[in-house]
N, CA, C and O of each residue as an XYZ file, in Angstrom:
908
protein
N      96.958     79.163     59.132
C      97.024     79.845     58.052
C      95.815     80.921     58.198
O      94.627     80.624     58.322
N      96.350     82.204     58.160
C      95.190     83.156     58.399
C      94.408     83.273     56.921
O      95.184     83.491     55.991
N      93.665     83.214     56.731
C      92.656     83.282     55.413
C      91.401     84.271     55.400
O      90.373     83.978     54.789
N      91.572     85.625     56.215
C      90.761     86.175     56.743
C      90.847     87.967     55.985
O      91.894     88.552     55.707
N      89.831     88.356     55.852
C      89.591     89.625     55.176
C      88.430     90.267     55.750
O      87.523     89.593     56.239
N      88.399     91.657     55.716
C      87.437     92.503     56.216
C      87.242     92.734     57.397
O      88.266     92.745     58.080
N      86.113     92.966     58.019
C      86.064     93.318     59.473
C      85.751     92.213     60.312
O      84.987     91.346     59.888
N      86.350     92.120     61.691
C      85.997     90.978     62.949
C      85.423     91.771     63.774
O      85.884     92.795     64.279
N      84.150     91.177     63.946
C      83.506     92.123     65.214
C      83.132     90.850     66.551
O      82.722     89.697     66.415
N      83.416     91.500     67.606
C      83.544     90.505     68.729
C      81.839     89.473     68.771
O      81.670     88.255     68.838
N      80.914     90.527     68.701
C      79.712     90.242     68.363
C      79.456     88.923     67.677
O      78.936     87.920     68.165
N      79.890     89.098     66.527
C      79.583     88.043     65.309
C      80.830     86.889     66.003
O      80.346     85.800     65.696
N      81.863     86.665     66.594
C      82.541     85.820     66.921
C      82.085     84.979     68.078
O      82.353     83.790     68.247
N      81.477     85.629     68.730
C      80.826     84.727     70.095
C      79.993     83.593     69.606
O      79.539     83.577     68.462
N      79.761     82.492     70.616
C      80.598     82.173     71.693
C      81.936     81.759     71.587
O      82.434     81.284     72.607
N      82.397     81.809     70.909
C      83.953     81.342     70.762
C      84.715     82.243     71.771
O      84.580     83.465     71.842
N      85.563     81.455     72.571
C      86.459     82.067     73.326
C      88.083     81.944     73.105
O      88.992     82.175     73.903
N      88.119     81.574     71.970
C      89.936     81.487     71.740
C      90.186     80.137     72.088
O      91.210     79.779     71.508
N      89.612     79.057     72.910
C      89.687     77.735     72.867
C      90.669     77.232     72.206
O      90.500     77.503     71.017
N      91.754     76.545     72.394
C      92.986     75.945     71.481
C      93.796     76.806     71.025
O      94.833     76.430     70.478
N      93.535     77.940     71.139
C      94.470     79.134     70.189
C      95.857     79.364     71.680
O      95.549     79.470     72.867
N      97.073     79.382     71.222
C      98.249     79.668     71.766
C      98.665     80.981     71.775
O      98.839     81.488     70.666
N      98.856     81.619     72.694
C      99.403     83.455     72.581
C     100.480     83.667     73.541
O     100.454     83.508     74.762
N     101.448     84.060     72.771
C     102.487     84.439     73.898
C     102.880     85.908     73.883
O     103.347     86.393     72.853
N     102.724     86.584     74.902
C     102.598     87.965     74.909
C     104.164     88.573     75.459
O     104.487     88.525     76.645
N     104.930     89.068     74.519
C     106.287     89.737     75.237
C     106.113     91.109     75.348
O     105.737     91.785     74.391
N     106.395     91.649     76.621
C     106.060     92.920     77.239
C     106.618     93.013     78.637
O     107.742     92.559     78.851
N     105.948     93.541     79.558
C     106.785     93.719     80.749
C     106.239     92.849     81.804
O     105.931     93.261     82.922
N     106.116     91.463     81.353
C     105.622     90.597     82.179
C     104.138     90.682     82.249
O     103.506     91.111     81.283
N     103.425     90.213     83.574
C     102.455     90.031     83.807
C     101.930     90.075     85.310
O     102.603     89.262     85.943
N     101.097     90.632     86.046
C     100.572     90.263     87.225
C      99.433     89.402     87.112
O      98.261     89.778     87.079
N      99.936     87.985     87.043
C      99.058     87.289     87.026
C      97.505     86.698     87.687
O      96.648     85.971     87.185
N      97.584     87.286     88.860
C      96.450     87.070     89.586
C      95.507     88.454     89.366
O      94.489     88.645     90.031
N      95.833     89.081     88.675
C      94.978     90.659     88.412
C      93.451     90.021     87.876
O      93.294     89.076     87.102
N      92.817     90.518     88.275
C      91.115     89.792     87.956
C      90.799     90.251     86.514
O      89.674     89.973     86.099
N      91.488     90.797     85.845
C      91.553     91.070     84.292
C      92.270     89.839     83.394
O      92.000     89.463     82.253
N      93.203     89.397     84.265
C      93.936     88.468     83.673
C      93.683     86.890     84.305
O      93.647     85.992     83.464
N      93.539     86.583     85.477
C      92.794     85.550     85.742
C      93.775     84.393     85.489
O      93.221     83.347     85.151
N      95.427     84.354     85.603
C      96.360     83.573     85.330
C      96.720     83.509     84.033
O      96.173     84.210     83.182
N      97.592     82.736     83.787
C      98.528     82.459     82.563
C      99.042     81.084     82.552
O      98.950     80.416     83.582
N      99.586     80.583     81.471
C      99.989     78.956     81.694
C     101.209     79.007     81.611
O     101.782     77.947     81.363
N     102.067     80.312     81.797
C     103.356     80.367     82.150
C     104.001     81.460     81.712
O     103.318     82.337     81.182
N     105.618     81.667     81.853
C     106.287     82.639     81.396
C     107.679     82.397     81.722
O     108.168     81.405     82.263
N     108.385     83.719     81.207
C     109.922     83.841     81.427
C     110.238     85.168     81.474
O     109.553     86.031     80.924
N     111.368     85.417     82.182
C     111.824     86.623     82.067
C     113.364     86.623     81.466
O     114.332     86.002     81.907
N     113.291     87.598     80.207
C     114.497     87.807     79.444
C     115.354     88.793     79.555
O     114.915     89.862     79.132
N     116.739     88.820     80.099
C     117.466     89.962     80.331
C     118.153     90.634     78.999
O     118.025     90.266     77.832
N     118.855     91.636     79.476
C     119.225     92.251     78.368
C     120.368     91.712     77.539
O     120.826     92.361     76.598
N     120.890     90.364     77.936
C     121.690     89.788     77.117
C     120.855     88.605     76.115
O     121.250     88.106     75.061
N     119.790     88.407     76.728
C     118.882     87.565     76.111
C     118.687     86.167     76.780
O     118.125     85.190     76.284
N     119.292     86.280     78.060
C     119.299     85.002     78.811
C     117.977     84.788     79.729
O     117.553     85.629     80.522
N     117.522     83.785     79.536
C     116.042     83.122     80.210
C     116.088     83.132     81.399
O     117.097     82.609     81.870
N     115.070     83.701     82.385
C     114.948     83.327     83.736
C     113.402     83.011     83.817
O     112.562     82.817     82.938
N     113.335     83.031     85.224
C     111.896     82.502     85.809
C     110.989     83.881     86.366
O     109.811     83.950     86.719
N     111.749     84.629     86.309
C     110.481     85.915     86.798
C     110.133     86.886     85.853
O     110.867     87.690     85.278
N     108.793     86.698     85.750
C     107.861     87.061     84.681
C     107.107     88.114     85.273
O     106.165     88.570     84.624
N     107.445     88.711     86.737
C     106.326     89.403     87.460
C     106.345     91.212     86.535
O     107.218     91.887     85.990
N     105.150     91.339     86.747
C     105.212     92.730     86.019
C     105.416     94.158     86.958
O     104.610     94.615     87.768
N     106.479     94.592     86.659
C     106.511     95.864     87.646
C     106.466     97.412     87.086
O     106.826     98.451     87.638
N     105.896     97.185     85.801
C     105.246     98.215     85.026
C     104.095     98.592     84.992
O     103.767     99.755     85.231
N     103.085     97.419     84.609
C     101.775     97.691     84.347
C     101.437     97.202     83.094
O     100.533     96.390     82.898
N     102.141     97.678     82.257
C     102.258     97.654     80.674
C     101.569     96.316     80.367
O     100.459     96.178     79.852
N     102.520     95.234     80.820
C     102.214     93.945     79.960
C     100.777     93.238     80.701
O     100.107     92.353     80.168
N     100.550     93.741     81.791
C      99.411     93.037     82.103
C      97.982     93.815     81.718
O      96.827     93.399     81.797
N      98.484     95.052     81.290
C      96.925     95.930     80.630
C      96.996     95.220     79.152
O      95.936     94.970     78.578
N      97.934     94.978     78.693
C      97.970     94.451     77.029
C      97.151     92.915     77.460
O      96.049     92.594     77.016
N      97.981     92.085     78.424
C      97.163     90.655     78.573
C      95.719     90.874     78.916
O      94.960     90.026     78.447
N      95.259     91.681     79.523
C      94.122     91.580     79.852
C      93.172     92.194     78.853
O      91.986     91.886     78.968
N      93.511     92.980     77.935
C      92.890     93.220     76.586
C      92.503     91.935     75.803
O      91.450     91.594     75.266
N      93.792     91.304     75.931
C      93.595     89.937     75.007
C      92.441     88.991     75.710
O      91.484     88.537     75.083
N      92.681     88.772     77.091
C      92.139     87.749     78.013
C      90.624     88.231     77.743
O      89.838     87.288     77.644
N      90.088     89.456     77.612
C      88.733     89.979     77.601
C      87.993     89.389     76.343
O      86.864     88.899     76.296
N      88.839     89.546     75.418
C      88.375     88.755     74.148
C      88.505     87.703     74.011
O      87.601     87.183     73.357
N      89.572     86.809     74.474
C      89.878     85.464     74.421
C      89.731     84.734     75.636
O      90.605     83.868     75.664
N      89.130     84.705     76.487
C      89.187     84.050     77.744
C      89.783     82.495     77.811
O      90.445     82.054     78.751
N      89.448     81.844     76.748
C      89.922     80.706     76.563
C      91.052     80.066     75.946
O      91.271     78.856     75.891
N      91.912     81.237     75.379
C      93.052     81.041     74.757
C      94.112     80.635     76.076
O      93.872     80.904     77.253
N      95.279     79.955     75.591
C      96.089     79.408     76.383
C      97.329     80.801     76.334
O      97.794     81.044     75.221
N      97.718     81.484     77.285
C      98.442     82.606     77.271
C      99.642     82.450     78.287
O      99.524     82.263     79.498
N     101.025     82.580     77.444
C     102.006     82.500     78.212
C     102.887     84.118     78.071
O     102.528     84.975     77.263
N     103.711     84.239     78.734
C     104.576     86.106     78.757
C     105.726     85.783     78.946
O     106.172     84.939     79.723
N     106.425     86.681     77.989
C     108.016     86.953     78.164
C     108.121     88.354     78.326
O     107.672     89.238     77.598
N     108.838     88.454     79.481
C     109.138     89.853     80.060
C     110.294     90.358     79.406
O     111.313     89.742     79.719
N     110.452     91.264     78.617
C     111.551     91.808     78.074
C     111.789     93.350     78.860
O     112.941     93.782     78.817
N     110.825     94.124     79.517
C     110.786     95.432     80.315
C     110.750     94.993     81.641
O     109.882     94.251     82.099
N     111.763     95.486     82.295
C     111.425     95.455     83.903
C     111.475     96.690     84.467
O     110.547     96.841     85.263
N     112.263     97.728     84.361
C     111.981     98.792     85.412
C     111.579    100.012     84.421
O     111.257    101.090     84.920
N     111.600     99.834     82.986
C     111.177    100.656     82.007
C     110.792    100.205     80.888
O     111.035     99.021     80.656
N     110.193    100.885     80.031
C     109.757    100.194     78.730
C     110.624    100.485     77.667
O     110.299    101.249     76.758
N     112.101     99.712     77.751
C     113.042     99.770     77.166
C     113.599     98.599     76.974
O     113.586     97.973     78.034
N     114.166     97.911     75.970
C     114.935     96.785     75.988
C     115.907     96.681     74.814
O     115.635     97.075     73.680
N     117.110     96.097     75.192
C     117.828     95.845     73.636
C     117.319     94.703     72.622
O     116.765     93.742     73.157
N     117.440     94.695     71.252
C     116.770     93.916     70.427
C     117.404     92.773     70.819
O     116.733     91.832     70.395
N     118.523     92.314     71.517
C     118.934     91.068     71.771
C     117.930     90.282     72.708
O     117.699     89.085     72.542
N     117.392     90.992     73.635
C     116.296     90.396     74.280
C     114.926     90.201     73.798
O     114.195     89.349     74.303
N     114.566     90.936     72.871
C     113.487     90.658     72.164
C     113.461     89.784     71.199
O     112.409     89.157     71.078
N     114.574     89.490     70.254
C     114.918     88.279     69.859
C     115.024     86.972     70.420
O     114.699     85.964     69.792
N     115.549     86.957     71.790
C     115.453     85.907     72.411
C     114.195     85.430     72.795
O     113.889     84.244     72.917
N     113.499     86.379     72.976
C     111.882     86.460     73.575
C     110.843     85.819     72.374
O     109.919     85.021     72.531
N     111.225     86.317     71.403
C     110.406     85.334     70.237
C     111.030     83.928     70.240
O     110.307     82.947     70.414
N     112.307     83.811     70.058
C     112.639     82.490     70.137
C     112.110     81.656     71.000
O     111.591     80.623     70.576
N     112.134     81.900     72.182
C     111.440     81.183     73.617
C     109.909     81.133     73.273
O     109.296     80.079     73.440
N     109.279     82.266     72.791
C     108.089     81.835     72.561
C     107.494     80.717     71.465
O     106.438     80.087     71.409
N     108.691     80.779     70.619
C     108.244     79.739     69.551
C     108.449     78.236     70.039
O     108.157     77.241     69.374
N     109.019     78.247     71.357
C     108.864     76.868     72.150
C     107.516     76.369     72.629
O     107.159     75.228     72.922
N     106.858     77.527     72.633
C     105.270     77.180     73.052
C     104.389     76.648     72.096
O     103.232     76.283     72.303
N     105.064     76.626     70.943
C     104.310     76.631     69.739
C     102.790     77.407     69.168
O     101.795     76.901     68.649
N     103.128     78.903     69.535
C     102.100     79.729     69.441
C     101.424     79.822     67.928
O     102.010     79.694     66.854
N     100.053     80.078     68.156
C      99.409     80.713     66.879
C     100.158     82.154     66.452
O     100.725     82.383     65.384
N      99.971     83.209     67.786
C     100.235     84.478     67.740
C     101.235     84.631     68.793
O     101.245     84.061     69.884
N     102.195     85.591     68.262
C     103.226     86.208     69.301
C     102.605     87.896     69.188
O     102.417     88.595     68.192
N     102.386     88.189     70.697
C     101.664     89.718     70.722
C     103.200     90.721     71.127
O     103.821     90.550     72.176
N     103.509     91.518     70.297
C     104.423     92.379     70.167
C     103.786     93.677     70.371
O     103.394     94.219     69.338
N     103.581     94.336     71.539
C     102.820     95.485     71.708
C     104.022     96.576     72.224
O     104.063     97.181     73.296
N     105.112     96.624     70.942
C     106.376     97.397     71.185
C     106.947     97.046     69.715
O     106.609     96.257     68.833
N     107.950     97.984     69.864
C     108.794     97.937     68.356
C     110.023     98.951     68.509
O     110.261     99.530     69.569
N     110.707     99.091     67.456
C     111.930     99.893     67.142
C     111.836    100.524     66.090
O     111.300     99.919     65.162
N     112.195    101.600     65.898
C     112.363    102.432     64.682
C     113.905    102.356     64.122
O     114.097    102.876     63.023
N     114.971    101.774     64.764
C     116.220    101.891     64.269
C     116.441    100.620     63.114
O     116.234     99.447     63.424
N     116.928    101.075     61.629
C     116.991    100.228     60.870
C     117.931     99.335     61.160
O     117.673     98.198     60.764
N     119.147     99.508     61.841
C     119.815     98.794     62.215
C     119.669     97.170     62.711
O     120.518     96.279     62.670
N     118.621     97.143     63.072
C     117.822     96.012     63.826
C     116.929     95.315     63.094
O     116.160     94.460     63.532
N     117.058     95.775     61.700
C     115.961     95.045     60.779
C     116.545     93.560     60.457
O     115.811     92.574     60.384
N     117.827     93.524     60.291
C     118.319     92.004     59.595
C     118.063     90.989     61.034
O     117.406     89.950     60.975
N     118.548     91.375     61.989
C     117.944     90.489     63.300
C     116.475     89.997     63.326
O     116.041     88.849     63.420
N     115.880     91.092     63.226
C     114.252     90.954     63.301
C     113.587     90.150     62.507
O     112.693     89.340     62.754
N     114.410     90.625     60.957
C     113.571     89.814     59.710
C     114.172     88.108     60.086
O     113.381     87.219     59.771
N     115.101     87.799     60.535
C     115.665     86.439     60.976
C     114.530     85.945     61.725
O     113.876     84.948     61.420
N     114.316     86.754     62.798
C     113.164     86.155     64.244
C     112.007     85.884     63.397
O     111.380     84.826     63.448
N     111.733     86.856     62.617
C     110.320     86.905     61.916
C     110.258     85.649     60.939
O     109.250     84.943     60.966
N     111.293     85.357     60.093
C     110.959     84.001     59.628
C     111.260     82.921     60.063
O     111.076     81.894     59.409
N     111.839     82.933     61.381
C     111.744     81.647     62.079
C     110.507     81.467     62.681
O     110.187     80.285     62.811
N     109.539     82.482     63.177
C     108.347     82.494     63.575
C     107.162     81.853     62.559
O     106.188     81.155     62.842
N     107.680     82.417     61.146
C     106.566     81.710     59.928
C     106.965     80.468     59.964
O     106.072     79.646     60.168
N     108.187     80.015     59.811
C     108.212     78.592     59.750
C     107.761     77.579     60.759
O     107.622     76.372     60.562
N     107.568     78.192     61.783
C     107.211     77.724     63.062
C     105.815     77.777     63.052
O     105.168     77.366     64.015
N     105.257     78.275     61.994
C     103.824     78.582     61.917
C     102.921     79.417     62.789
O     101.695     79.311     62.831
N     103.745     80.355     63.559
C     103.168     81.405     64.113
C     103.327     82.850     63.517
O     104.263     83.143     62.773
N     102.271     83.798     63.925
C     101.986     85.024     63.239
C     102.414     85.801     64.372
O     101.964     85.673     65.510
N     103.502     86.789     63.930
C     103.744     87.985     65.027
C     102.689     89.094     64.915
O     102.254     89.197     63.768
N     102.245     89.816     65.662
C     101.244     90.662     65.698
C     101.945     91.702     66.452
O     102.202     91.643     67.655
N     102.248     92.704     65.616
C     102.932     94.048     66.142
C     102.613     95.399     65.448
O     101.911     95.404     64.438
N     103.087     96.479     65.942
C     102.789     97.966     65.519
C     103.394     97.874     64.242
O     104.319     97.143     63.888
N     102.653     98.838     63.499
C     103.036     99.003     62.034
C     103.757    100.432     61.831
O     104.745    100.802     62.466
N     103.233    101.008     61.049
C     103.450    102.460     60.690
C     102.443    103.045     61.586
O     101.313    102.580     61.729
N     103.021    104.355     62.338
C     102.383    105.341     63.002
C     103.038    106.556     63.221
O     104.184    106.618     63.667
N     102.193    107.750     62.853
C     102.626    109.224     62.303
C     104.015    109.091     61.810
O     104.939    109.426     62.550
N     104.263    108.587     60.513
C     105.225    108.421     59.712
C     106.267    107.490     60.347
O     107.117    107.266     59.485
N     106.518    106.945     61.325
C     107.301    106.142     62.136
C     107.140    104.621     61.530
O     106.050    104.187     61.900
N     107.647    103.936     60.956
C     107.989    102.555     60.712
C     108.424    101.632     61.609
O     109.619    101.336     61.589
N     107.576    101.035     62.516
C     108.203    100.256     63.629
C     108.352     98.890     62.856
O     107.706     98.446     61.906
N     109.610     98.264     63.698
C     109.867     97.212     63.246
C     109.890     96.128     64.598
O     110.610     96.429     65.550
N     109.197     95.047     64.635
C     109.298     94.277     63.268
C     107.929     94.399     62.334
O     107.788     93.891     61.222
N     107.011     95.151     63.017
C     105.656     95.289     62.511
C     105.362     95.699     61.318
O     104.244     95.562     60.821
N     106.703     96.441     60.540
C     106.580     96.535     59.157
C     107.297     95.622     57.998
O     107.468     95.800     56.793
N     107.548     94.846     58.661
C     108.297     93.762     57.851
C     107.510     92.761     57.102
O     106.442     92.357     57.561
N     107.926     92.385     56.102
C     106.978     91.282     55.432
C     106.586     89.998     56.222
O     107.359     89.509     57.047
N     105.412     89.487     55.957
C     105.074     88.284     57.141
C     104.850     88.666     58.386
O     105.353     87.937     59.241
N     104.202     89.657     58.784
C     104.021     89.941     60.081
C     102.546     90.224     60.078
O     102.059     90.369     58.956
N     101.692     90.337     61.162
C     100.111     90.869     61.374
C     100.743     92.485     61.707
O     101.463     92.739     62.672
N     100.325     93.409     60.751
C     100.999     94.811     60.726
C      99.779     95.534     61.479
O      98.788     95.621     60.755
N      99.641     96.012     62.619
C      98.556     96.821     63.362
C      98.762     98.233     63.082
O      99.884     98.736     63.131
N      97.689     98.903     62.783
C      97.863    100.360     62.578
C      96.525    100.914     63.265
O      95.405    100.415     63.159
N      96.868    102.000     63.957
C      95.798    102.743     64.845
C      94.708    103.247     64.495
O      94.925    103.931     63.495
N      93.591    103.280     64.794
C      92.278    103.649     63.863
C      91.415    103.778     65.189
O      90.978    102.822     65.831
N      91.241    105.139     65.495
C      90.660    105.923     66.659
C      89.003    105.734     66.293
O      88.263    105.763     67.276
N      88.466    105.576     65.182
C      87.516    105.746     64.733
C      86.761    104.314     65.267
O      85.609    104.443     65.680
N      87.332    103.031     65.274
C      86.790    101.864     65.383
C      86.599    101.756     66.937
O      87.191    102.460     67.755
N      85.637    100.717     67.243
C      85.495    100.253     68.760
C      86.432     99.355     69.121
O      87.216     98.885     68.297
N      86.440     99.006     70.489
C      87.691     97.959     71.167
C      87.468     96.742     70.600
O      88.322     95.857     70.550
N      85.802     96.609     69.951
C      85.310     95.253     69.632
C      85.184     95.097     68.343
O      84.227     94.402     68.002
N      86.032     95.641     67.289
C      86.404     95.530     66.139
C      87.757     96.055     65.570
O      88.383     97.091     65.791
N      88.007     94.928     64.718
C      88.913     95.323     63.910
C      89.012     94.922     62.454
O      88.428     93.884     62.143
N      89.674     95.601     61.501
C      89.362     95.527     60.143
C      90.846     94.955     59.345
O      91.861     95.651     59.372
N      90.819     94.006     58.855
C      91.763     93.670     58.094
C      91.598     94.006     56.449
O      90.611     93.898     55.722
N      93.041     94.480     56.150
C      93.106     95.033     54.942
C      93.585     94.396     54.001
O      93.374     94.943     52.918
N      94.214     93.350     53.945
C      94.686     92.084     52.886
C      94.643     90.824     53.283
O      94.545     90.606     54.491
N      94.703     89.774     52.385
C      95.147     88.522     52.453
C      96.209     88.123     53.151
O      97.023     88.930     53.600
N      96.308     86.815     53.313
C      97.738     86.221     53.587
C      98.928     86.311     52.312
O     100.149     86.400     52.442
N      98.100     86.253     51.029
C      99.242     86.266     50.142
C      99.711     87.296     49.515
O     100.320     87.209     48.449
N      99.413     88.611     50.257
C      99.601     89.871     49.703
C     101.432     90.009     49.859
O     102.151     89.316     50.579
N     101.731     90.810     49.197
C     103.519     90.749     49.374
C     103.881     91.478     50.715
O     105.068     91.612     51.012
N     102.879     91.956     51.539
C     103.309     92.633     52.898
C     102.360     91.903     53.990
O     101.815     92.473     54.935
N     102.292     90.819     53.738
C     101.482     90.198     54.845
C     100.219     90.517     55.160
O      99.485     90.927     54.260
N      99.822     90.414     56.241
C      98.475     90.909     57.035
C      98.544     92.258     57.674
O      99.440     92.534     58.472
N      97.408     93.280     57.257
C      97.741     94.630     57.612
C      95.879     94.808     58.520
O      94.759     94.527     58.095
N      96.300     95.329     59.722
C      94.878     95.453     60.232
C      94.925     96.762     60.729
O      95.999     97.344     60.886
N      93.711     97.328     61.018
C      93.406     98.524     61.912
C      92.560     98.226     63.272
O      91.502     97.597     63.262
N      93.067     98.673     64.253
C      92.409     98.460     65.523
C      92.420     99.713     66.236
O      93.347    100.510     66.090
N      91.293     99.965     67.112
C      91.291    100.815     68.144
C      92.263    100.670     69.235
O      92.670     99.537     69.492
N      92.757    101.844     70.018
C      93.916    101.852     70.933
C      93.449    102.080     72.239
O      94.226    102.461     73.115
N      92.007    101.843     72.501
C      91.733    101.719     73.927
C      91.905    100.514     74.629
O      91.565     99.469     74.075
N      92.444    100.491     75.915
C      92.580     99.219     76.662
C      91.153     99.054     76.972
O      90.204     99.759     76.626
N      91.193     97.578     77.969
C      90.198     97.333     78.647
C      89.670     98.249     79.681
O      90.509     98.614     80.504
N      88.618     98.647     79.808
C      88.276     99.750     80.963
C      88.379     99.604     82.330
O      87.779     98.725     82.950
N      89.263    100.594     82.937
C      89.079    100.529     84.556
C      88.010    101.276     85.101
O      87.796    102.406     84.663
N      87.272    100.767     86.048
C      86.060    101.532     86.973
C      86.912    102.412     87.109
O      88.117    102.162     87.099
N      86.313    103.840     87.289
C      86.421    105.164     87.975
C      87.629    106.054     87.140
O      88.122    107.160     87.363
N      87.848    105.094     86.136
C      89.437    105.816     85.524
C      88.641    106.390     84.132
O      87.954    105.587     83.499
N      88.749    107.769     83.684
C      88.289    108.206     82.485
C      89.028    107.263     81.443
O      90.092    106.760     81.805
N      88.547    106.992     80.193
C      89.255    106.380     79.008
C      90.465    107.329     78.654
O      91.531    106.888     78.222
N      90.179    108.854     78.901
C      91.404    109.546     78.482
C      92.460    109.728     79.463
O      93.441    110.416     79.181
N      92.332    109.155     80.617
C      93.232    109.291     81.911
C      93.745    107.714     81.665
O      94.903    107.622     82.073
N      93.334    106.654     81.216
C      93.706    105.546     81.184
C      95.026    105.346     80.075
O      95.303    106.258     79.295
N      95.726    104.183     80.093
C      96.830    103.880     79.454
C      95.768    103.640     77.724
O      94.596    103.264     77.695
N      96.528    103.950     76.633
C      95.568    103.708     75.472
C      97.238    104.158     74.321
O      98.253    104.799     74.592
N      96.877    103.586     73.318
C      97.558    103.924     72.105
C      97.625    102.775     71.247
O      96.782    101.895     71.421
N      98.651    102.614     70.182
C      99.082    101.560     69.270
C      99.268    100.110     70.304
O      98.879     98.961     70.092
N      99.845    100.550     71.205
C     100.390     98.864     72.224
C      98.851     98.083     72.326
O      98.703     96.866     72.221
N      97.876     98.962     72.528
C      96.309     98.191     72.895
C      95.619     97.800     71.472
O      94.849     96.849     71.342
N      96.069     98.803     70.280
C      95.524     98.132     69.249
C      95.923     96.971     68.731
O      95.156     96.250     68.093
N      97.470     96.613     69.015
C      97.940     95.330     68.841
C      97.005     94.291     69.651
O      96.416     93.302     69.214
N      97.041     94.759     70.824
C      96.342     93.377     71.507
C      94.628     93.190     71.187
O      93.993     92.137     71.132
N      94.180     94.480     71.016
C      92.745     93.953     70.551
C      92.811     93.420     69.304
O      91.857     92.686     69.047
N      93.763     93.565     68.294
C      93.862     92.912     67.407
C      94.010     91.500     67.725
O      93.023     90.821     67.443
N      94.896     90.954     68.188
C      95.580     89.611     68.896
C      94.037     88.841     69.447
O      93.743     87.728     69.010
N      93.427     89.329     70.111
C      92.544     89.044     70.664
C      91.249     88.295     70.118
O      90.648     87.263     70.416
N      91.062     89.647     68.866
C      90.109     89.053     67.691
C      90.475     88.060     67.022
O      89.685     87.157     66.751
N      91.775     88.053     66.628
C      92.297     87.152     65.724
C      92.076     85.598     66.485
O      91.701     84.609     65.856
N      92.344     85.598     67.758
C      92.116     84.525     68.270
C      90.751     83.465     68.360
O      90.599     82.243     68.349
N      89.836     84.702     68.457
C      88.634     84.021     68.308
C      88.404     83.719     66.619
O      87.702     82.733     66.394
N      88.788     84.272     65.722
C      88.534     84.048     64.390
C      88.977     82.692     64.068
O      88.365     81.931     63.319
N      90.561     82.312     64.943
C      91.513     81.002     64.716
C      91.039     79.969     65.412
O      91.483     78.859     65.118
N      90.074     80.078     66.446
C      89.809     78.940     67.279
C      89.393     77.601     66.485
O      88.437     77.620     65.709
N      90.216     76.346     66.732
C      89.876     75.501     66.134
C      88.347     74.711     66.044
O      87.657     74.657     67.062
N      87.969     74.230     65.026
C      86.428     73.463     65.320
C      86.456     72.737     66.110
O      87.535     72.207     66.377
N      85.378     72.424     66.768
C      85.152     71.478     67.968
C      85.128     70.009     67.431
O      84.960     69.070     68.209
């Protein structure tokens, strides 16, 4: 159970590594041998109809960058991936719901969704998926409201809803409500990813996707079980 409020700072959470915390990243897959990732516990690919396959290689780079952010903060966590994006950053809601249901078979503490939809017709299916996640003891961490757009499932009740805050460092996030609030957990986090040597931060990937990953990584440290 999340029972946290206020800021989480990386320096105050060390030497925790996220050991014992299980995370599933739903995105474009992962290039698991990338040095910023260092391997994952496993993964699947989910096609447009929601069927589960074995190929979770990242062909876009987005999922690898998201996983790298989480790994930087929580190198001891167990990370699985579910690929819903293959050739472009678009996927039907059936694939997302199937990926969430597969994620729950890993008994995760957190499901990282650096993605979302603004289409209200998908709300019932995503509300049901969120309810299954909470019943299984998992928190979905997802993009909330951004520039007037209310992303789903990130603005539903019972999720960890992440809002972009460029004033924060990558190593800090701020929890704005506790777990008993009517609208779940609200977090502000930086949208900058893990730095790439030789690449300016302004030319690198950035945005709310990475605010979600920064929040997931810090939460994993905060939720590390006591030894």
